[in-house]
ROVOTOR-724514 format. One record per residue (C-alpha): residue number from 1; residue in one letter; x, y, z. Coordinates in nm, 3 decimals, padded with zeros to 5 digits. Last residue first. Layout:
{pos->NUM&code->A&u->X&v->Y&w->Z}
...
***
This chain:
{pos->181&code->I&u->-00.956&v->00.541&w->00.034}
{pos->180&code->T&u->-00.871&v->00.200&w->00.177}
{pos->179&code->V&u->-00.624&v->-00.003&w->00.101}
{pos->178&code->H&u->-00.539&v->-00.377&w->00.186}
{pos->177&code->Y&u->-00.193&v->-00.502&w->00.011}
{pos->176&code->I&u->-00.237&v->-00.880&w->-00.090}
{pos->175&code->R&u->00.125&v->-01.056&w->-00.118}
{pos->174&code->S&u->00.096&v->-01.363&w->-00.339}
{pos->173&code->N&u->00.101&v->-01.693&w->-00.160}
{pos->172&code->A&u->-00.216&v->-01.826&w->-00.306}
{pos->171&code->S&u->-00.161&v->-01.702&w->-00.697}
{pos->170&code->I&u->-00.402&v->-01.439&w->-00.806}
{pos->169&code->G&u->-00.588&v->-01.542&w->-01.071}
{pos->168&code->S&u->-00.898&v->-01.396&w->-00.980}
{pos->167&code->K&u->-01.087&v->-01.700&w->-00.889}
{pos->166&code->S&u->-00.816&v->-01.807&w->-00.646}
{pos->165&code->C&u->-00.837&v->-01.448&w->-00.434}
{pos->164&code->C&u->-01.015&v->-01.609&w->-00.124}
{pos->163&code->E&u->-00.795&v->-01.919&w->-00.131}
{pos->162&code->G&u->-00.485&v->-01.786&w->00.010}
{pos->161&code->A&u->-00.412&v->-01.434&w->-00.093}
{pos->160&code->K&u->-00.162&v->-01.339&w->00.167}
{pos->159&code->G&u->-00.186&v->-01.055&w->00.399}
{pos->158&code->T&u->-00.317&v->-01.311&w->00.705}
{pos->157&code->H&u->-00.580&v->-01.137&w->00.841}
{pos->156&code->V&u->-00.713&v->-00.932&w->00.539}
{pos->155&code->C&u->-00.670&v->-01.255&w->00.325}
{pos->154&code->A&u->-00.944&v->-01.426&w->00.498}
{pos->153&code->M&u->-01.186&v->-01.237&w->00.288}
{pos->152&code->K&u->-01.551&v->-01.159&w->00.508}
{pos->151&code->T&u->-01.505&v->-00.788&w->00.418}
{pos->150&code->A&u->-01.594&v->-00.447&w->00.560}
{pos->149&code->A&u->-01.516&v->-00.528&w->00.874}
{pos->148&code->S&u->-01.158&v->-00.507&w->00.829}
{pos->147&code->I&u->-01.229&v->-00.131&w->00.824}
{pos->146&code->K&u->-01.305&v->-00.098&w->01.154}
{pos->145&code->K&u->-01.071&v->-00.360&w->01.328}
{pos->144&code->F&u->-00.781&v->-00.206&w->01.121}
{pos->143&code->E&u->-00.880&v->00.176&w->01.308}
{pos->142&code->K&u->-00.907&v->00.008&w->01.640}
{pos->141&code->S&u->-00.555&v->-00.198&w->01.577}
{pos->140&code->N&u->-00.386&v->00.084&w->01.460}
{pos->139&code->M&u->-00.215&v->00.144&w->01.140}
{pos->138&code->F&u->00.025&v->-00.034&w->00.883}
{pos->137&code->D&u->00.107&v->-00.345&w->01.060}
{pos->136&code->K&u->-00.280&v->-00.442&w->01.040}
{pos->135&code->D&u->-00.321&v->-00.385&w->00.691}
{pos->134&code->A&u->-00.500&v->-00.084&w->00.576}
{pos->133&code->L&u->-00.276&v->00.117&w->00.362}
{pos->132&code->V&u->-00.433&v->00.447&w->00.308}
{pos->131&code->I&u->-00.481&v->00.525&w->-00.061}
{pos->130&code->T&u->-00.409&v->00.909&w->-00.218}
{pos->129&code->K&u->-00.499&v->00.994&w->-00.548}
{pos->128&code->E&u->-00.298&v->01.210&w->-00.859}
{pos->127&code->G&u->-00.511&v->01.136&w->-01.187}
{pos->126&code->D&u->-00.783&v->00.879&w->-01.232}
{pos->125&code->L&u->-00.939&v->00.644&w->-00.970}
{pos->124&code->T&u->-01.307&v->00.546&w->-01.084}
{pos->123&code->Q&u->-01.520&v->00.473&w->-00.848}
{pos->122&code->P&u->-01.710&v->00.233&w->-00.658}
{pos->121&code->K&u->-01.771&v->00.323&w->-00.303}
{pos->120&code->V&u->-01.487&v->00.235&w->-00.021}
{pos->119&code->N&u->-01.493&v->00.050&w->00.282}
{pos->118&code->L&u->-01.201&v->-00.205&w->00.158}
{pos->117&code->F&u->-01.005&v->-00.237&w->-00.128}
{pos->116&code->H&u->-00.779&v->-00.477&w->-00.203}
{pos->115&code->Y&u->-00.425&v->-00.472&w->-00.364}
{pos->114&code->N&u->-00.214&v->-00.668&w->-00.571}
{pos->113&code->K&u->00.093&v->-00.567&w->-00.693}
{pos->112&code->G&u->00.257&v->-00.594&w->-01.051}
{pos->111&code->S&u->00.196&v->-00.171&w->-01.070}
{pos->110&code->I&u->-00.133&v->-00.184&w->-00.954}
{pos->109&code->Q&u->-00.376&v->-00.521&w->-00.943}
{pos->108&code->V&u->-00.705&v->-00.481&w->-00.840}
{pos->107&code->H&u->-00.884&v->-00.699&w->-00.535}
{pos->106&code->V&u->-01.229&v->-00.651&w->-00.484}
{pos->105&code->D&u->-01.408&v->-00.607&w->-00.140}
{pos->104&code->N&u->-01.579&v->-00.236&w->-00.210}
{pos->103&code->E&u->-01.497&v->-00.083&w->-00.556}
{pos->102&code->V&u->-01.241&v->00.003&w->-00.784}
{pos->101&code->K&u->-01.145&v->00.080&w->-01.107}
{pos->100&code->L&u->-00.851&v->00.273&w->-01.278}
{pos->99&code->N&u->-00.854&v->00.486&w->-01.530}
{pos->98&code->N&u->-00.501&v->00.655&w->-01.498}
{pos->97&code->F&u->-00.363&v->00.686&w->-01.187}
{pos->96&code->T&u->-00.101&v->00.910&w->-01.008}
{pos->95&code->G&u->00.039&v->00.769&w->-00.671}
{pos->94&code->T&u->-00.010&v->00.910&w->-00.327}
{pos->93&code->A&u->00.044&v->00.669&w->00.006}
{pos->92&code->S&u->-00.081&v->00.681&w->00.304}
{pos->91&code->L&u->00.074&v->00.503&w->00.626}
{pos->90&code->K&u->-00.049&v->00.529&w->00.975}
{pos->89&code->A&u->00.036&v->00.424&w->01.318}
{pos->88&code->V&u->00.385&v->00.203&w->01.180}
{pos->87&code->S&u->00.630&v->00.086&w->01.459}
{pos->86&code->F&u->00.909&v->00.183&w->01.651}
{pos->85&code->G&u->01.270&v->00.017&w->01.709}
{pos->84&code->A&u->01.495&v->00.148&w->01.389}
{pos->83&code->D&u->01.417&v->-00.175&w->01.245}
{pos->82&code->E&u->01.065&v->-00.147&w->01.305}
{pos->81&code->V&u->01.090&v->00.173&w->01.088}
{pos->80&code->A&u->01.259&v->00.004&w->00.864}
{pos->79&code->N&u->01.047&v->-00.292&w->00.825}
{pos->78&code->K&u->00.742&v->-00.057&w->00.753}
{pos->77&code->L&u->00.893&v->00.080&w->00.437}
{pos->76&code->Q&u->01.032&v->-00.265&w->00.330}
{pos->75&code->D&u->00.633&v->-00.376&w->00.359}
{pos->74&code->F&u->00.550&v->-00.113&w->00.161}
{pos->73&code->D&u->00.818&v->-00.185&w->-00.121}
{pos->72&code->V&u->00.775&v->00.098&w->-00.417}
{pos->71&code->N&u->00.947&v->-00.043&w->-00.749}
{pos->70&code->S&u->01.094&v->00.291&w->-00.847}
{pos->69&code->G&u->00.988&v->00.448&w->-01.163}
{pos->68&code->E&u->01.077&v->00.835&w->-01.063}
{pos->67&code->K&u->01.232&v->00.789&w->-00.691}
{pos->66&code->F&u->00.987&v->00.817&w->-00.386}
{pos->65&code->N&u->00.934&v->01.071&w->-00.159}
{pos->64&code->I&u->00.839&v->01.000&w->00.161}
{pos->63&code->I&u->00.695&v->01.266&w->00.414}
{pos->62&code->F&u->00.774&v->01.180&w->00.731}
{pos->61&code->S&u->00.507&v->01.212&w->01.071}
{pos->60&code->S&u->00.611&v->01.222&w->01.468}
{pos->59&code->T&u->00.313&v->01.495&w->01.429}
{pos->58&code->K&u->00.535&v->01.759&w->01.594}
{pos->57&code->I&u->00.868&v->01.594&w->01.465}
{pos->56&code->D&u->00.746&v->01.639&w->01.059}
{pos->55&code->V&u->01.003&v->01.508&w->00.907}
{pos->54&code->D&u->01.090&v->01.525&w->00.553}
{pos->53&code->V&u->01.228&v->01.203&w->00.342}
{pos->52&code->D&u->01.434&v->01.196&w->00.011}
{pos->51&code->K&u->01.436&v->00.960&w->-00.328}
{pos->50&code->I&u->01.345&v->00.658&w->-00.151}
{pos->49&code->F&u->01.347&v->00.354&w->-00.383}
{pos->48&code->T&u->01.685&v->00.236&w->-00.247}
{pos->47&code->L&u->01.616&v->00.197&w->00.101}
{pos->46&code->Q&u->01.883&v->00.344&w->00.338}
{pos->45&code->E&u->01.669&v->00.695&w->00.391}
{pos->44&code->L&u->01.444&v->00.467&w->00.558}
{pos->43&code->S&u->01.668&v->00.347&w->00.832}
{pos->42&code->T&u->01.802&v->00.722&w->00.878}
{pos->41&code->N&u->01.497&v->00.890&w->00.902}
{pos->40&code->I&u->01.392&v->00.637&w->01.145}
{pos->39&code->A&u->01.685&v->00.645&w->01.349}
{pos->38&code->K&u->01.649&v->01.060&w->01.309}
{pos->37&code->T&u->01.317&v->01.084&w->01.485}
{pos->36&code->C&u->01.419&v->00.876&w->01.791}
{pos->35&code->M&u->01.704&v->01.108&w->01.854}
{pos->34&code->A&u->01.461&v->01.430&w->01.824}
{pos->33&code->C&u->01.290&v->01.245&w->02.110}
{pos->32&code->T&u->00.986&v->01.037&w->02.252}
{pos->31&code->L&u->00.851&v->00.840&w->01.904}
{pos->30&code->G&u->00.678&v->00.512&w->01.987}
{pos->29&code->A&u->00.462&v->00.505&w->01.696}
{pos->28&code->A&u->00.533&v->00.631&w->01.342}
{pos->27&code->Q&u->00.333&v->00.807&w->01.101}
{pos->26&code->L&u->00.421&v->00.769&w->00.759}
{pos->25&code->S&u->00.294&v->00.962&w->00.456}
{pos->24&code->A&u->00.404&v->00.891&w->00.114}
{pos->23&code->K&u->00.517&v->00.992&w->-00.251}
{pos->22&code->N&u->00.552&v->00.910&w->-00.572}
{pos->21&code->F&u->00.319&v->00.602&w->-00.650}
{pos->20&code->Q&u->00.304&v->00.526&w->-01.044}
{pos->19&code->S&u->00.038&v->00.384&w->-01.159}
{pos->18&code->M&u->-00.064&v->00.148&w->-01.437}
{pos->17&code->G&u->-00.364&v->-00.055&w->-01.319}
{pos->16&code->A&u->-00.584&v->-00.031&w->-01.603}
{pos->15&code->F&u->-00.312&v->-00.109&w->-01.853}
{pos->14&code->S&u->-00.223&v->-00.417&w->-01.670}
{pos->13&code->L&u->-00.633&v->-00.489&w->-01.719}
{pos->12&code->L&u->-00.608&v->-00.442&w->-02.098}
{pos->11&code->S&u->-00.260&v->-00.669&w->-02.125}
{pos->10&code->A&u->-00.429&v->-00.926&w->-01.935}
{pos->9&code->V&u->-00.734&v->-00.912&w->-02.149}
{pos->8&code->A&u->-00.537&v->-00.918&w->-02.520}
{pos->7&code->L&u->-00.329&v->-01.183&w->-02.390}
{pos->6&code->F&u->-00.577&v->-01.392&w->-02.228}
{pos->5&code->F&u->-00.825&v->-01.305&w->-02.568}
{pos->4&code->I&u->-00.468&v->-01.406&w->-02.805}
{pos->3&code->K&u->-00.445&v->-01.710&w->-02.560}
{pos->2&code->K&u->-00.779&v->-01.834&w->-02.668}
{pos->1&code->M&u->-00.739&v->-01.769&w->-03.016}
***
């Protein structure tokens, strides 16, 4: 009976976290010329989950469209930018959400990945919404310091679940993306 209960709860939780990220806006730091932009663009286009990339040279930003149904990996986006010799200054991801309840300092699973919402009011994400990745490798240090002050959990500094997530059933070595809205 306990197994049936836990399976029912798990399936409801996975349904609540259903979403599909369809695009992202990535702003890179350190670009000085069109060749820099081309290097990042070429590196991003090598990722299997990217459909196409539109570049805005004036703002040093890239609008990235993901392939439908693909498994988007934000760390791979960051690594692609770093492999080209630059860093991520800001990364926002837009997805379609289905009745996902979020609140400050709470971990939520979305499409099989763990997200820790910071500096947000309790709300339900429904329809197309944009979240901002708030890990230290996805924004400048001043913004990270401001947003990370919204929690006392250690995972905000390590990116790993560790002990702070043991009550939520997340494995200690699991990647946690910190996000805000």
